[in-house]
N, C-alpha and C positions, 0 to 999 in steps of 0.2 A: 539588678537587672542589667543584662548585657546590652551594650549599645547596638543599634541597628546598623548594618553595613549598607552603605549607599552603593548601588550598582550604577556607577556613572561611566558613561562611555568615554574612552580616551579620545581627546580631541587634538588635532594638529594645530599647534599654536603658531600663528603667523604674524610677522612684522612687515609693515609696508614703509619703504623709504622712497618718497616721491614728492617733488616740490610743486606739482600741479594739483590743486584741490579737486578739480573735476575728475581727473584720472584716479585719484585716491578714492573718491566717492563711488566711482564706477567699479573699481576693484572690490570695495567693501560690499557693494550691492550684490555682486556675483558670489563672493565668498560666503556671505551670510545665507545663501541658498543651500549650502552644503552643511548638513547637521553635524558632521564630525570635524569641522574646522572652526576656528575662532581667531579673530584679530585681537592681539593683545597689546599692540602698539603701532603708532604711525608717526612718521618723522618727515619734516620738510627738507632736511639736508643730511648728507652723509656724516657731517660733523656731529650733529645732534644725536644721531644713532650711535656713533662710535663712543661719544661721551656717556651714553646710557648703557653700554654693553654690560657693565658689571652689576647693573641693577635689574636687568630683565632676563627672563629665561624663556627661550622660544625654540621652535623646531625648524622653521623655514623663514628666510627673509626674501621678500620681493623688492628689488632695488633698481631704480632707474639708472641709466648710464650718465645722462646729462643732468648733474646736480650742481648747485652753486658751491663754490669754494673747493670742495673735495668731490671729484666725480665718483660715480658708483664703482668703477673697477678699482680705483685706488682705495676706496673705503673697504671693499671686500678683502683686498690684499692686507690692509692694516688689521682688519677684524680677525683674520685667520691667525695672526700672531697671538691673539687672546683666546680664540676658539678654533683650534686646529681642524676640527671636523665640521666646520661651518657648512650649512646647507643653504646655498644661495641661488636664486634665480634672477638673472638679469632681464630687465624690461627695457625695450628700446623701440624706436621707430625705424632704426637703421638695420638693413640686412647686409651691410658691408662685411666682407670676410675679415678685414683687419680687426673690427670690433669683436667678431666671433672668436678669432684666435686669441686676442688679448684677454677676453673674458675667461677662457678656460686656462690660459697660462696663469692668470691671477687667482685661479681657484674656484671660479663659478661652476655650479653643477647643472644649471639649466639656462636656456636662452630663449626668450619668448618675445615675439614682435607684438606691439600694442594693438595691432589690427587683427590679431589671430582670434580664434573662437573661444567662447567660454569653456568648451570641452577641452581645448588645448591647455588652457590655464589650469583647470581642475586636474587633468592628467599629469601635467607638469609638476604641480604641487605634490601629488601623491607619489610620483616616481622619485622625485628628489628626497622627499621625506623617508622613503624606503632605502635610500642610499644609491639610487641610480642617477644617471644623467638624463636630461630631457631637451629635445628640440624637435619640433613638429616636422612632418613630411613637407608641408608647405614652405617652412623656413629652409629646410635642406635643399629644396629645389631652387630657392632664391640664391643660396650659397653656391650651388653647382653652376648656375648661370653666371654668377659673379666670377667664379674661378675660371670658367671658360673665357670670359672677357679678358681676365688677367693674362691668361696664356697667350691670347692673340696679341696683346699689347707689349708683352715682355719676352725676354729670351731665357727665362728661368727654366731649368731642367730638373727633373726629379733625381733623387739620389740613386744613381745607377749602381752604387756599391752594395745596395741591399736588394736582393732578388726575392720576391715573395712567390710562394707556390699558389696554385689555383685555390686550394683550400684556405690558405692564409688570406688571399684577396677576398674570398667570400666572407670569411670571418670578420675581416676589417670593415668591409662594406656594411655588414649587418650591425656591427658595433657603432658605425657612423649613423645608422638609422635609429639608434637609441635602444636596441634590443637588450633585454635582460638576459642573464645566463640561461634561464629556462627557455626563453624564446629563441636564443641562439641554438640551443640543443635541439629544439623541435624543428627549426628551419633547416638544420644541417644533418638531421637524423643521427645525432650523437648523444651521449650521456652528458649530464651537467659536469660530471667529473672530467670527462674528456675535453669539454669546452674550456674549463678552467686551466687544464694543462696546456692546451693549444694557445690560449690567451697569454699565459705566462711566457711561453716560448716566443710569441710574437712581440711581447713587451721587451723581452731581452734582446731580440733581434733589432728592434727599432730604438732601443734605449729609452723606452717610455716607462712611466711609473704607474699609470692608471689609464682608465678609459679616455679621460679628457685629453691627456697628452698623446694617446694613440690617434685620436681624432685630429688634433692639431698637426701631428706628423703627416697624416694622410692628406690633409688639405694643403699643407705647405709643400709637399712633394708631388701633388697632383696625381696621387696613386689611385684614388677611388672615384668612380662615376656614380653619383647618387641619383 
């Protein structure tokens, strides 16, 4: 007799790295509502998670910035040496642009404030799982306000050696909003292939390697109004 094939739905396997039990329990309660996701591990510290990397197989990690001994951003940076395509979402109470920049420089794929909605968390996990970056409109508005305050307090100037066309500015703005290539194509009335070509040229122009470094460049040089 041939064995029966089980038609099991592919689930997004999630790890939580958070030292506050109440926050972990809250995250678990939310994630358990979504039938295509499952939590396969939870850790109190970045060190515990790093030590367990070779024993677990997961799709997305949710990790707090403020962890004991090894902070979340350092843990992500170290984990990437073992898992180059690590899909990580930073959890934090801080909307400071320095955290934002450092998170993406260290390789984070998403940035979620702990007071954001369950819908943002769900969308963030799905987007990062699919290989995209994620940060909500609410968070981007907070970042934009913070950038404006920085501009008023400092004498920093954007890199005047790089001039962007109107189309490049529109593309960069939408990338900063977290648009996928398909969403970029729809919003700019171009084909996905054209978007990929324009994005490649923009990365070359700004010396960026991916969406995250494009976003960091845009914020650092005060190029985009979000």
